[in-house]
C-alpha positions, 0 to 999 in steps of 0.5 A: 500500500505504501507506494500507492498511498504516496503516489495518491498523495502526490496526485492530490497535491498536483490536482490541487495545484492545477485546479487551484483549490489548494492555494487558499488553504493553510499548510496544516489543512493540506497536511491534514488532507494528505494524512486523511488520504493515507489513513482512509487508504490504510483503513480500506487495505486493512478491511480487505486483508481482514476479510480475506484472513477471516475466509482463510485466503492468503493475499498480497497487495498489488499496485495498479501500475496502469492507473499511475499515468491515468491519475497523473494525467487527470490531475494535470489536465483537469485538476481532479483527484483520482486516487490509485491505491492498488488492491488486495489480490490472492497469492495464486491465480484464483480466489478459490 
């Protein structure tokens, strides 16, 4: 989750800069927003891993590499935030 969350925060900052909606905010508000993004993505990841563990499924995190250029393009061209955290996938080729 680490790289996906970090890149999502960077895209958030890029979208805010391009969309000009970060300029009027206090630095503490921007920092709080970044921490909220990381926190929410962390909770999402923890919930998915917990659900998999309760069902006895070995899983791993995989980043959405294809979403990185898309997310950056949306942020730079439109000034919108499109997170790309990745997801939890089974270790094998199938879920069951």
